[in-house]
CHARMM-style PDB file with segment names, atoms N, HN, CA, C and O in Angstrom:
ATOM      1  N   MET     1      -6.457  35.149  17.132  1.00  0.00      PROA
ATOM      2  CA  MET     1      -5.171  34.476  17.167  1.00  0.00      PROA
ATOM      3  C   MET     1      -5.031  33.788  18.527  1.00  0.00      PROA
ATOM      4  O   MET     1      -5.236  34.410  19.569  1.00  0.00      PROA
ATOM      5  N   ASP     2      -4.685  32.519  18.506  1.00  0.00      PROA
ATOM      6  HN  ASP     2      -4.519  32.013  17.659  1.00  0.00      PROA
ATOM      7  CA  ASP     2      -4.574  31.709  19.713  1.00  0.00      PROA
ATOM      8  C   ASP     2      -3.130  31.708  20.198  1.00  0.00      PROA
ATOM      9  O   ASP     2      -2.251  31.135  19.554  1.00  0.00      PROA
ATOM     10  N   ALA     3      -2.893  32.346  21.325  1.00  0.00      PROA
ATOM     11  HN  ALA     3      -3.607  32.811  21.849  1.00  0.00      PROA
ATOM     12  CA  ALA     3      -1.532  32.461  21.866  1.00  0.00      PROA
ATOM     13  C   ALA     3      -0.952  31.096  22.215  1.00  0.00      PROA
ATOM     14  O   ALA     3       0.245  30.873  22.035  1.00  0.00      PROA
ATOM     15  N   GLU     4      -1.776  30.182  22.710  1.00  0.00      PROA
ATOM     16  HN  GLU     4      -2.748  30.362  22.856  1.00  0.00      PROA
ATOM     17  CA  GLU     4      -1.290  28.842  23.067  1.00  0.00      PROA
ATOM     18  C   GLU     4      -0.806  28.097  21.820  1.00  0.00      PROA
ATOM     19  O   GLU     4       0.230  27.433  21.849  1.00  0.00      PROA
ATOM     20  N   TRP     5      -1.565  28.213  20.725  1.00  0.00      PROA
ATOM     21  HN  TRP     5      -2.406  28.753  20.701  1.00  0.00      PROA
ATOM     22  CA  TRP     5      -1.166  27.577  19.473  1.00  0.00      PROA
ATOM     23  C   TRP     5       0.173  28.134  19.003  1.00  0.00      PROA
ATOM     24  O   TRP     5       1.054  27.385  18.581  1.00  0.00      PROA
ATOM     25  N   MET     6       0.316  29.459  19.079  1.00  0.00      PROA
ATOM     26  HN  MET     6      -0.400  30.068  19.421  1.00  0.00      PROA
ATOM     27  CA  MET     6       1.568  30.083  18.642  1.00  0.00      PROA
ATOM     28  C   MET     6       2.733  29.620  19.500  1.00  0.00      PROA
ATOM     29  O   MET     6       3.834  29.410  18.990  1.00  0.00      PROA
ATOM     30  N   LYS     7       2.503  29.459  20.797  1.00  0.00      PROA
ATOM     31  HN  LYS     7       1.609  29.630  21.211  1.00  0.00      PROA
ATOM     32  CA  LYS     7       3.553  28.985  21.699  1.00  0.00      PROA
ATOM     33  C   LYS     7       3.976  27.566  21.308  1.00  0.00      PROA
ATOM     34  O   LYS     7       5.167  27.255  21.295  1.00  0.00      PROA
ATOM     35  N   GLU     8       2.999  26.706  20.989  1.00  0.00      PROA
ATOM     36  HN  GLU     8       2.032  26.959  21.000  1.00  0.00      PROA
ATOM     37  CA  GLU     8       3.301  25.338  20.573  1.00  0.00      PROA
ATOM     38  C   GLU     8       4.073  25.324  19.258  1.00  0.00      PROA
ATOM     39  O   GLU     8       5.053  24.592  19.119  1.00  0.00      PROA
ATOM     40  N   GLU     9       3.637  26.129  18.298  1.00  0.00      PROA
ATOM     41  HN  GLU     9       2.841  26.724  18.411  1.00  0.00      PROA
ATOM     42  CA  GLU     9       4.324  26.192  17.003  1.00  0.00      PROA
ATOM     43  C   GLU     9       5.756  26.693  17.165  1.00  0.00      PROA
ATOM     44  O   GLU     9       6.679  26.154  16.555  1.00  0.00      PROA
ATOM     45  N   ALA    10       5.937  27.711  17.977  1.00  0.00      PROA
ATOM     46  HN  ALA    10       5.187  28.148  18.473  1.00  0.00      PROA
ATOM     47  CA  ALA    10       7.282  28.243  18.210  1.00  0.00      PROA
ATOM     48  C   ALA    10       8.149  27.194  18.892  1.00  0.00      PROA
ATOM     49  O   ALA    10       9.332  27.069  18.575  1.00  0.00      PROA
ATOM     50  N   GLY    11       7.580  26.442  19.819  1.00  0.00      PROA
ATOM     51  HN  GLY    11       6.619  26.543  20.076  1.00  0.00      PROA
ATOM     52  CA  GLY    11       8.324  25.371  20.480  1.00  0.00      PROA
ATOM     53  C   GLY    11       8.721  24.287  19.500  1.00  0.00      PROA
ATOM     54  O   GLY    11       9.836  23.769  19.564  1.00  0.00      PROA
ATOM     55  N   SER    12       7.816  23.937  18.589  1.00  0.00      PROA
ATOM     56  HN  SER    12       6.910  24.358  18.538  1.00  0.00      PROA
ATOM     57  CA  SER    12       8.129  22.941  17.566  1.00  0.00      PROA
ATOM     58  C   SER    12       9.243  23.436  16.657  1.00  0.00      PROA
ATOM     59  O   SER    12      10.165  22.688  16.333  1.00  0.00      PROA
ATOM     60  N   ALA    13       9.157  24.693  16.246  1.00  0.00      PROA
ATOM     61  HN  ALA    13       8.408  25.301  16.510  1.00  0.00      PROA
ATOM     62  CA  ALA    13      10.200  25.263  15.390  1.00  0.00      PROA
ATOM     63  C   ALA    13      11.533  25.272  16.119  1.00  0.00      PROA
ATOM     64  O   ALA    13      12.571  24.982  15.523  1.00  0.00      PROA
ATOM     65  N   SER    14      11.510  25.600  17.395  1.00  0.00      PROA
ATOM     66  HN  SER    14      10.667  25.835  17.878  1.00  0.00      PROA
ATOM     67  CA  SER    14      12.736  25.623  18.189  1.00  0.00      PROA
ATOM     68  C   SER    14      13.358  24.232  18.268  1.00  0.00      PROA
ATOM     69  O   SER    14      14.575  24.089  18.152  1.00  0.00      PROA
ATOM     70  N   SER    15      12.536  23.216  18.465  1.00  0.00      PROA
ATOM     71  HN  SER    15      11.547  23.332  18.560  1.00  0.00      PROA
ATOM     72  CA  SER    15      13.035  21.840  18.516  1.00  0.00      PROA
ATOM     73  C   SER    15      13.642  21.432  17.178  1.00  0.00      PROA
ATOM     74  O   SER    15      14.673  20.760  17.136  1.00  0.00      PROA
ATOM     75  N   LEU    16      13.004  21.837  16.095  1.00  0.00      PROA
ATOM     76  HN  LEU    16      12.167  22.383  16.129  1.00  0.00      PROA
ATOM     77  CA  LEU    16      13.531  21.507  14.774  1.00  0.00      PROA
ATOM     78  C   LEU    16      14.863  22.197  14.519  1.00  0.00      PROA
ATOM     79  O   LEU    16      15.766  21.610  13.923  1.00  0.00      PROA
ATOM     80  N   VAL    17      14.987  23.435  14.967  1.00  0.00      PROA
ATOM     81  HN  VAL    17      14.254  23.912  15.452  1.00  0.00      PROA
ATOM     82  CA  VAL    17      16.261  24.143  14.823  1.00  0.00      PROA
ATOM     83  C   VAL    17      17.349  23.405  15.599  1.00  0.00      PROA
ATOM     84  O   VAL    17      18.473  23.270  15.117  1.00  0.00      PROA
ATOM     85  N   ALA    18      17.020  22.928  16.796  1.00  0.00      PROA
ATOM     86  HN  ALA    18      16.107  23.037  17.188  1.00  0.00      PROA
ATOM     87  CA  ALA    18      17.992  22.177  17.594  1.00  0.00      PROA
ATOM     88  C   ALA    18      18.430  20.911  16.864  1.00  0.00      PROA
ATOM     89  O   ALA    18      19.609  20.560  16.887  1.00  0.00      PROA
ATOM     90  N   GLU    19      17.488  20.221  16.213  1.00  0.00      PROA
ATOM     91  HN  GLU    19      16.529  20.507  16.194  1.00  0.00      PROA
ATOM     92  CA  GLU    19      17.836  19.032  15.439  1.00  0.00      PROA
ATOM     93  C   GLU    19      18.753  19.389  14.274  1.00  0.00      PROA
ATOM     94  O   GLU    19      19.689  18.651  13.968  1.00  0.00      PROA
ATOM     95  N   CYS    20      18.484  20.517  13.626  1.00  0.00      PROA
ATOM     96  HN  CYS    20      17.723  21.116  13.875  1.00  0.00      PROA
ATOM     97  CA  CYS    20      19.335  20.962  12.520  1.00  0.00      PROA
ATOM     98  C   CYS    20      20.744  21.250  13.009  1.00  0.00      PROA
ATOM     99  O   CYS    20      21.720  20.900  12.346  1.00  0.00      PROA
ATOM    100  N   LEU    21      20.850  21.883  14.161  1.00  0.00      PROA
ATOM    101  HN  LEU    21      20.057  22.167  14.699  1.00  0.00      PROA
ATOM    102  CA  LEU    21      22.170  22.175  14.714  1.00  0.00      PROA
ATOM    103  C   LEU    21      22.922  20.892  15.048  1.00  0.00      PROA
ATOM    104  O   LEU    21      24.136  20.818  14.862  1.00  0.00      PROA
ATOM    105  N   LYS    22      22.206  19.878  15.542  1.00  0.00      PROA
ATOM    106  HN  LYS    22      21.219  19.938  15.693  1.00  0.00      PROA
ATOM    107  CA  LYS    22      22.843  18.589  15.817  1.00  0.00      PROA
ATOM    108  C   LYS    22      23.356  17.964  14.525  1.00  0.00      PROA
ATOM    109  O   LYS    22      24.437  17.376  14.505  1.00  0.00      PROA
ATOM    110  N   ALA    23      22.585  18.089  13.447  1.00  0.00      PROA
ATOM    111  HN  ALA    23      21.707  18.566  13.463  1.00  0.00      PROA
ATOM    112  CA  ALA    23      23.022  17.551  12.159  1.00  0.00      PROA
ATOM    113  C   ALA    23      24.297  18.246  11.697  1.00  0.00      PROA
ATOM    114  O   ALA    23      25.209  17.600  11.181  1.00  0.00      PROA
ATOM    115  N   VAL    24      24.359  19.559  11.883  1.00  0.00      PROA
ATOM    116  HN  VAL    24      23.618  20.084  12.302  1.00  0.00      PROA
ATOM    117  CA  VAL    24      25.560  20.308  11.507  1.00  0.00      PROA
ATOM    118  C   VAL    24      26.742  19.861  12.361  1.00  0.00      PROA
ATOM    119  O   VAL    24      27.836  19.637  11.841  1.00  0.00      PROA
ATOM    120  N   GLU    25      26.526  19.729  13.669  1.00  0.00      PROA
ATOM    121  HN  GLU    25      25.638  19.911  14.091  1.00  0.00      PROA
ATOM    122  CA  GLU    25      27.599  19.279  14.553  1.00  0.00      PROA
ATOM    123  C   GLU    25      28.092  17.899  14.144  1.00  0.00      PROA
ATOM    124  O   GLU    25      29.287  17.613  14.226  1.00  0.00      PROA
ATOM    125  N   GLY    26      27.172  17.041  13.703  1.00  0.00      PROA
ATOM    126  HN  GLY    26      26.202  17.273  13.636  1.00  0.00      PROA
ATOM    127  CA  GLY    26      27.541  15.698  13.269  1.00  0.00      PROA
ATOM    128  C   GLY    26      28.370  15.681  12.000  1.00  0.00      PROA
ATOM    129  O   GLY    26      29.066  14.704  11.725  1.00  0.00      PROA
ATOM    130  N   MET    27      28.303  16.752  11.226  1.00  0.00      PROA
ATOM    131  HN  MET    27      27.737  17.546  11.450  1.00  0.00      PROA
ATOM    132  CA  MET    27      29.077  16.834   9.984  1.00  0.00      PROA
ATOM    133  C   MET    27      30.494  17.321  10.220  1.00  0.00      PROA
ATOM    134  O   MET    27      31.330  17.227   9.321  1.00  0.00      PROA
ATOM    135  N   LEU    28      30.786  17.840  11.405  1.00  0.00      PROA
ATOM    136  HN  LEU    28      30.108  17.916  12.135  1.00  0.00      PROA
ATOM    137  CA  LEU    28      32.079  18.473  11.643  1.00  0.00      PROA
ATOM    138  C   LEU    28      32.958  17.644  12.567  1.00  0.00      PROA
ATOM    139  O   LEU    28      32.488  17.053  13.539  1.00  0.00      PROA
ATOM    140  N   SER    29      34.232  17.616  12.245  1.00  0.00      PROA
ATOM    141  HN  SER    29      34.614  18.096  11.455  1.00  0.00      PROA
ATOM    142  CA  SER    29      35.210  17.015  13.146  1.00  0.00      PROA
ATOM    143  C   SER    29      35.583  18.073  14.187  1.00  0.00      PROA
ATOM    144  O   SER    29      35.209  19.237  14.040  1.00  0.00      PROA
ATOM    145  N   PRO    30      36.313  17.688  15.233  1.00  0.00      PROA
ATOM    146  CA  PRO    30      36.694  18.668  16.257  1.00  0.00      PROA
ATOM    147  C   PRO    30      37.434  19.891  15.705  1.00  0.00      PROA
ATOM    148  O   PRO    30      37.352  20.978  16.278  1.00  0.00      PROA
ATOM    149  N   ASP    31      38.153  19.715  14.600  1.00  0.00      PROA
ATOM    150  HN  ASP    31      38.219  18.832  14.135  1.00  0.00      PROA
ATOM    151  CA  ASP    31      38.878  20.856  14.035  1.00  0.00      PROA
ATOM    152  C   ASP    31      38.043  21.653  13.033  1.00  0.00      PROA
ATOM    153  O   ASP    31      38.542  22.596  12.419  1.00  0.00      PROA
ATOM    154  N   GLY    32      36.763  21.271  12.865  1.00  0.00      PROA
ATOM    155  HN  GLY    32      36.357  20.505  13.364  1.00  0.00      PROA
ATOM    156  CA  GLY    32      35.875  22.020  11.983  1.00  0.00      PROA
ATOM    157  C   GLY    32      35.823  21.513  10.554  1.00  0.00      PROA
ATOM    158  O   GLY    32      35.154  22.112   9.712  1.00  0.00      PROA
ATOM    159  N   THR    33      36.518  20.419  10.266  1.00  0.00      PROA
ATOM    160  HN  THR    33      37.061  19.932  10.951  1.00  0.00      PROA
ATOM    161  CA  THR    33      36.499  19.836   8.928  1.00  0.00      PROA
ATOM    162  C   THR    33      35.159  19.131   8.695  1.00  0.00      PROA
ATOM    163  O   THR    33      34.643  18.458   9.587  1.00  0.00      PROA
ATOM    164  N   ILE    34      34.605  19.291   7.495  1.00  0.00      PROA
ATOM    165  HN  ILE    34      35.024  19.839   6.771  1.00  0.00      PROA
ATOM    166  CA  ILE    34      33.345  18.621   7.169  1.00  0.00      PROA
ATOM    167  C   ILE    34      33.627  17.140   6.942  1.00  0.00      PROA
ATOM    168  O   ILE    34      34.531  16.779   6.189  1.00  0.00      PROA
ATOM    169  N   LEU    35      32.841  16.283   7.602  1.00  0.00      PROA
ATOM    170  HN  LEU    35      32.106  16.576   8.214  1.00  0.00      PROA
ATOM    171  CA  LEU    35      33.025  14.842   7.502  1.00  0.00      PROA
ATOM    172  C   LEU    35      32.040  14.227   6.511  1.00  0.00      PROA
ATOM    173  O   LEU    35      32.340  14.113   5.323  1.00  0.00      PROA
ATOM    174  N   ASP    36      30.875  13.835   6.996  1.00  0.00      PROA
ATOM    175  HN  ASP    36      30.632  13.928   7.962  1.00  0.00      PROA
ATOM    176  CA  ASP    36      29.873  13.133   6.196  1.00  0.00      PROA
ATOM    177  C   ASP    36      28.898  14.150   5.616  1.00  0.00      PROA
ATOM    178  O   ASP    36      28.089  14.724   6.344  1.00  0.00      PROA
ATOM    179  N   ARG    37      28.973  14.368   4.331  1.00  0.00      PROA
ATOM    180  HN  ARG    37      29.630  13.901   3.739  1.00  0.00      PROA
ATOM    181  CA  ARG    37      28.148  15.413   3.718  1.00  0.00      PROA
ATOM    182  C   ARG    37      26.761  14.928   3.322  1.00  0.00      PROA
ATOM    183  O   ARG    37      25.762  15.543   3.696  1.00  0.00      PROA
ATOM    184  N   GLY    38      26.685  13.845   2.579  1.00  0.00      PROA
ATOM    185  HN  GLY    38      27.496  13.346   2.275  1.00  0.00      PROA
ATOM    186  CA  GLY    38      25.433  13.416   1.963  1.00  0.00      PROA
ATOM    187  C   GLY    38      24.263  13.249   2.906  1.00  0.00      PROA
ATOM    188  O   GLY    38      23.291  14.000   2.832  1.00  0.00      PROA
ATOM    189  N   LYS    39      24.345  12.270   3.795  1.00  0.00      PROA
ATOM    190  HN  LYS    39      25.134  11.660   3.856  1.00  0.00      PROA
ATOM    191  CA  LYS    39      23.222  11.955   4.677  1.00  0.00      PROA
ATOM    192  C   LYS    39      22.896  13.118   5.605  1.00  0.00      PROA
ATOM    193  O   LYS    39      21.727  13.466   5.774  1.00  0.00      PROA
ATOM    194  N   LYS    40      23.903  13.714   6.199  1.00  0.00      PROA
ATOM    195  HN  LYS    40      24.852  13.431   6.062  1.00  0.00      PROA
ATOM    196  CA  LYS    40      23.668  14.795   7.157  1.00  0.00      PROA
ATOM    197  C   LYS    40      23.073  16.024   6.477  1.00  0.00      PROA
ATOM    198  O   LYS    40      22.218  16.696   7.054  1.00  0.00      PROA
ATOM    199  N   LEU    41      23.515  16.323   5.264  1.00  0.00      PROA
ATOM    200  HN  LEU    41      24.209  15.777   4.795  1.00  0.00      PROA
ATOM    201  CA  LEU    41      22.963  17.482   4.564  1.00  0.00      PROA
ATOM    202  C   LEU    41      21.490  17.270   4.233  1.00  0.00      PROA
ATOM    203  O   LEU    41      20.700  18.214   4.288  1.00  0.00      PROA
ATOM    204  N   LYS    42      21.115  16.042   3.891  1.00  0.00      PROA
ATOM    205  HN  LYS    42      21.756  15.276   3.847  1.00  0.00      PROA
ATOM    206  CA  LYS    42      19.704  15.762   3.618  1.00  0.00      PROA
ATOM    207  C   LYS    42      18.876  15.920   4.886  1.00  0.00      PROA
ATOM    208  O   LYS    42      17.766  16.449   4.836  1.00  0.00      PROA
ATOM    209  N   GLN    43      19.405  15.466   6.028  1.00  0.00      PROA
ATOM    210  HN  GLN    43      20.307  15.036   6.068  1.00  0.00      PROA
ATOM    211  CA  GLN    43      18.707  15.645   7.299  1.00  0.00      PROA
ATOM    212  C   GLN    43      18.555  17.133   7.606  1.00  0.00      PROA
ATOM    213  O   GLN    43      17.493  17.581   8.041  1.00  0.00      PROA
ATOM    214  N   LEU    44      19.604  17.880   7.381  1.00  0.00      PROA
ATOM    215  HN  LEU    44      20.466  17.516   7.028  1.00  0.00      PROA
ATOM    216  CA  LEU    44      19.580  19.317   7.633  1.00  0.00      PROA
ATOM    217  C   LEU    44      18.555  20.001   6.735  1.00  0.00      PROA
ATOM    218  O   LEU    44      17.796  20.855   7.193  1.00  0.00      PROA
ATOM    219  N   GLN    45      18.533  19.632   5.470  1.00  0.00      PROA
ATOM    220  HN  GLN    45      19.150  18.938   5.097  1.00  0.00      PROA
ATOM    221  CA  GLN    45      17.586  20.224   4.530  1.00  0.00      PROA
ATOM    222  C   GLN    45      16.147  19.934   4.946  1.00  0.00      PROA
ATOM    223  O   GLN    45      15.301  20.828   4.921  1.00  0.00      PROA
ATOM    224  N   ARG    46      15.867  18.694   5.327  1.00  0.00      PROA
ATOM    225  HN  ARG    46      16.554  17.968   5.348  1.00  0.00      PROA
ATOM    226  CA  ARG    46      14.515  18.340   5.776  1.00  0.00      PROA
ATOM    227  C   ARG    46      14.133  19.140   7.016  1.00  0.00      PROA
ATOM    228  O   ARG    46      13.021  19.658   7.114  1.00  0.00      PROA
ATOM    229  N   GLY    47      15.058  19.235   7.952  1.00  0.00      PROA
ATOM    230  HN  GLY    47      15.962  18.815   7.872  1.00  0.00      PROA
ATOM    231  CA  GLY    47      14.782  19.976   9.181  1.00  0.00      PROA
ATOM    232  C   GLY    47      14.510  21.442   8.920  1.00  0.00      PROA
ATOM    233  O   GLY    47      13.581  22.017   9.486  1.00  0.00      PROA
ATOM    234  N   LEU    48      15.315  22.048   8.067  1.00  0.00      PROA
ATOM    235  HN  LEU    48      16.070  21.581   7.607  1.00  0.00      PROA
ATOM    236  CA  LEU    48      15.122  23.470   7.761  1.00  0.00      PROA
ATOM    237  C   LEU    48      13.815  23.708   7.014  1.00  0.00      PROA
ATOM    238  O   LEU    48      13.168  24.737   7.207  1.00  0.00      PROA
ATOM    239  N   THR    49      13.426  22.766   6.166  1.00  0.00      PROA
ATOM    240  HN  THR    49      13.952  21.930   6.009  1.00  0.00      PROA
ATOM    241  CA  THR    49      12.150  22.881   5.467  1.00  0.00      PROA
ATOM    242  C   THR    49      10.996  22.851   6.458  1.00  0.00      PROA
ATOM    243  O   THR    49      10.036  23.609   6.319  1.00  0.00      PROA
ATOM    244  N   MET    50      11.084  21.976   7.459  1.00  0.00      PROA
ATOM    245  HN  MET    50      11.864  21.361   7.572  1.00  0.00      PROA
ATOM    246  CA  MET    50      10.032  21.915   8.477  1.00  0.00      PROA
ATOM    247  C   MET    50       9.997  23.193   9.313  1.00  0.00      PROA
ATOM    248  O   MET    50       8.919  23.680   9.655  1.00  0.00      PROA
ATOM    249  N   VAL    51      11.162  23.735   9.640  1.00  0.00      PROA
ATOM    250  HN  VAL    51      12.037  23.339   9.362  1.00  0.00      PROA
ATOM    251  CA  VAL    51      11.211  24.998  10.384  1.00  0.00      PROA
ATOM    252  C   VAL    51      10.542  26.095   9.563  1.00  0.00      PROA
ATOM    253  O   VAL    51       9.756  26.884  10.089  1.00  0.00      PROA
ATOM    254  N   GLU    52      10.856  26.139   8.285  1.00  0.00      PROA
ATOM    255  HN  GLU    52      11.495  25.498   7.859  1.00  0.00      PROA
ATOM    256  CA  GLU    52      10.267  27.145   7.407  1.00  0.00      PROA
ATOM    257  C   GLU    52       8.741  27.045   7.412  1.00  0.00      PROA
ATOM    258  O   GLU    52       8.053  28.064   7.464  1.00  0.00      PROA
ATOM    259  N   ARG    53       8.215  25.830   7.360  1.00  0.00      PROA
ATOM    260  HN  ARG    53       8.774  25.002   7.318  1.00  0.00      PROA
ATOM    261  CA  ARG    53       6.760  25.641   7.377  1.00  0.00      PROA
ATOM    262  C   ARG    53       6.150  26.111   8.692  1.00  0.00      PROA
ATOM    263  O   ARG    53       5.119  26.784   8.698  1.00  0.00      PROA
ATOM    264  N   HSD    54       6.787  25.753   9.804  1.00  0.00      PROA
ATOM    265  HN  HSD    54       7.624  25.206   9.798  1.00  0.00      PROA
ATOM    266  CA  HSD    54       6.270  26.182  11.104  1.00  0.00      PROA
ATOM    267  C   HSD    54       6.255  27.704  11.202  1.00  0.00      PROA
ATOM    268  O   HSD    54       5.270  28.287  11.656  1.00  0.00      PROA
ATOM    269  N   LEU    55       7.329  28.343  10.783  1.00  0.00      PROA
ATOM    270  HN  LEU    55       8.129  27.869  10.415  1.00  0.00      PROA
ATOM    271  CA  LEU    55       7.387  29.804  10.856  1.00  0.00      PROA
ATOM    272  C   LEU    55       6.376  30.445   9.916  1.00  0.00      PROA
ATOM    273  O   LEU    55       5.805  31.486  10.241  1.00  0.00      PROA
ATOM    274  N   ALA    56       6.146  29.838   8.755  1.00  0.00      PROA
ATOM    275  HN  ALA    56       6.609  28.992   8.492  1.00  0.00      PROA
ATOM    276  CA  ALA    56       5.139  30.351   7.830  1.00  0.00      PROA
ATOM    277  C   ALA    56       3.745  30.236   8.443  1.00  0.00      PROA
ATOM    278  O   ALA    56       2.918  31.133   8.277  1.00  0.00      PROA
ATOM    279  N   ASN    57       3.481  29.135   9.151  1.00  0.00      PROA
ATOM    280  HN  ASN    57       4.153  28.406   9.286  1.00  0.00      PROA
ATOM    281  CA  ASN    57       2.187  28.984   9.834  1.00  0.00      PROA
ATOM    282  C   ASN    57       1.988  30.070  10.872  1.00  0.00      PROA
ATOM    283  O   ASN    57       0.906  30.646  10.979  1.00  0.00      PROA
ATOM    284  N   ILE    58       3.027  30.347  11.633  1.00  0.00      PROA
ATOM    285  HN  ILE    58       3.906  29.879  11.546  1.00  0.00      PROA
ATOM    286  CA  ILE    58       2.942  31.395  12.653  1.00  0.00      PROA
ATOM    287  C   ILE    58       2.708  32.750  11.993  1.00  0.00      PROA
ATOM    288  O   ILE    58       1.853  33.520  12.431  1.00  0.00      PROA
ATOM    289  N   ARG    59       3.470  33.039  10.936  1.00  0.00      PROA
ATOM    290  HN  ARG    59       4.164  32.414  10.580  1.00  0.00      PROA
ATOM    291  CA  ARG    59       3.300  34.309  10.221  1.00  0.00      PROA
ATOM    292  C   ARG    59       1.880  34.442   9.678  1.00  0.00      PROA
ATOM    293  O   ARG    59       1.257  35.495   9.815  1.00  0.00      PROA
ATOM    294  N   ASP    60       1.367  33.373   9.060  1.00  0.00      PROA
ATOM    295  HN  ASP    60       1.873  32.518   8.949  1.00  0.00      PROA
ATOM    296  CA  ASP    60       0.015  33.414   8.508  1.00  0.00      PROA
ATOM    297  C   ASP    60      -1.025  33.636   9.599  1.00  0.00      PROA
ATOM    298  O   ASP    60      -1.998  34.364   9.400  1.00  0.00      PROA
ATOM    299  N   GLU    61      -0.814  33.008  10.748  1.00  0.00      PROA
ATOM    300  HN  GLU    61      -0.024  32.417  10.910  1.00  0.00      PROA
ATOM    301  CA  GLU    61      -1.744  33.185  11.870  1.00  0.00      PROA
ATOM    302  C   GLU    61      -1.713  34.631  12.368  1.00  0.00      PROA
ATOM    303  O   GLU    61      -2.756  35.213  12.665  1.00  0.00      PROA
ATOM    304  N   ILE    62      -0.520  35.201  12.455  1.00  0.00      PROA
ATOM    305  HN  ILE    62       0.327  34.728  12.213  1.00  0.00      PROA
ATOM    306  CA  ILE    62      -0.394  36.590  12.904  1.00  0.00      PROA
ATOM    307  C   ILE    62      -1.047  37.535  11.900  1.00  0.00      PROA
ATOM    308  O   ILE    62      -1.811  38.422  12.282  1.00  0.00      PROA
ATOM    309  N   GLU    63      -0.748  37.345  10.626  1.00  0.00      PROA
ATOM    310  HN  GLU    63      -0.128  36.625  10.316  1.00  0.00      PROA
ATOM    311  CA  GLU    63      -1.323  38.207   9.597  1.00  0.00      PROA
ATOM    312  C   GLU    63      -2.832  38.049   9.532  1.00  0.00      PROA
ATOM    313  O   GLU    63      -3.551  39.032   9.348  1.00  0.00      PROA
ATOM    314  N   GLY    64      -3.318  36.828   9.680  1.00  0.00      PROA
ATOM    315  HN  GLY    64      -2.734  36.030   9.829  1.00  0.00      PROA
ATOM    316  CA  GLY    64      -4.760  36.584   9.694  1.00  0.00      PROA
ATOM    317  C   GLY    64      -5.417  37.226  10.899  1.00  0.00      PROA
ATOM    318  O   GLY    64      -6.517  37.769  10.798  1.00  0.00      PROA
ATOM    319  N   GLY    65      -4.741  37.164  12.045  1.00  0.00      PROA
ATOM    320  HN  GLY    65      -3.847  36.723  12.127  1.00  0.00      PROA
ATOM    321  CA  GLY    65      -5.261  37.778  13.269  1.00  0.00      PROA
ATOM    322  C   GLY    65      -5.313  39.282  13.152  1.00  0.00      PROA
ATOM    323  O   GLY    65      -6.252  39.916  13.632  1.00  0.00      PROA
ATOM    324  N   ASP    66      -4.292  39.867  12.505  1.00  0.00      PROA
ATOM    325  HN  ASP    66      -3.529  39.352  12.115  1.00  0.00      PROA
ATOM    326  CA  ASP    66      -4.274  41.316  12.314  1.00  0.00      PROA
ATOM    327  C   ASP    66      -5.387  41.756  11.378  1.00  0.00      PROA
ATOM    328  O   ASP    66      -5.991  42.810  11.579  1.00  0.00      PROA
ATOM    329  N   ALA    67      -5.661  40.951  10.352  1.00  0.00      PROA
ATOM    330  HN  ALA    67      -5.170  40.095  10.189  1.00  0.00      PROA
ATOM    331  CA  ALA    67      -6.699  41.301   9.394  1.00  0.00      PROA
ATOM    332  C   ALA    67      -8.079  41.239  10.048  1.00  0.00      PROA
ATOM    333  O   ALA    67      -8.974  42.017   9.716  1.00  0.00      PROA
ATOM    334  N   GLU    68      -8.236  40.290  10.993  1.00  0.00      PROA
ATOM    335  HN  GLU    68      -7.509  39.658  11.263  1.00  0.00      PROA
ATOM    336  CA  GLU    68      -9.519  40.159  11.669  1.00  0.00      PROA
ATOM    337  C   GLU    68      -9.727  41.260  12.701  1.00  0.00      PROA
ATOM    338  O   GLU    68     -10.858  41.662  12.970  1.00  0.00      PROA
ATOM    339  N   GLY    69      -8.620  41.748  13.281  1.00  0.00      PROA
ATOM    340  HN  GLY    69      -7.701  41.420  13.062  1.00  0.00      PROA
ATOM    341  CA  GLY    69      -8.703  42.706  14.377  1.00  0.00      PROA
ATOM    342  C   GLY    69      -8.988  44.078  13.988  1.00  0.00      PROA
ATOM    343  OT1 GLY    69      -9.077  44.957  14.844  1.00  0.00      PROA
TER     344      GLY     69
END
């Protein structure tokens, strides 16, 4: 298991989570009312899907490393 690769993947996942949070913030007015649902929700869905893939890659790498060890 390559620790540097895992660090990069975790950093990518972290950046994607930040983008998802920005999309959520963009959907809300100052009082918390949902504004623009369609476009922002699609951006959020895409971002969360990418986060899921990154985390799955990390999990697979960890499980593969454990099996080899």
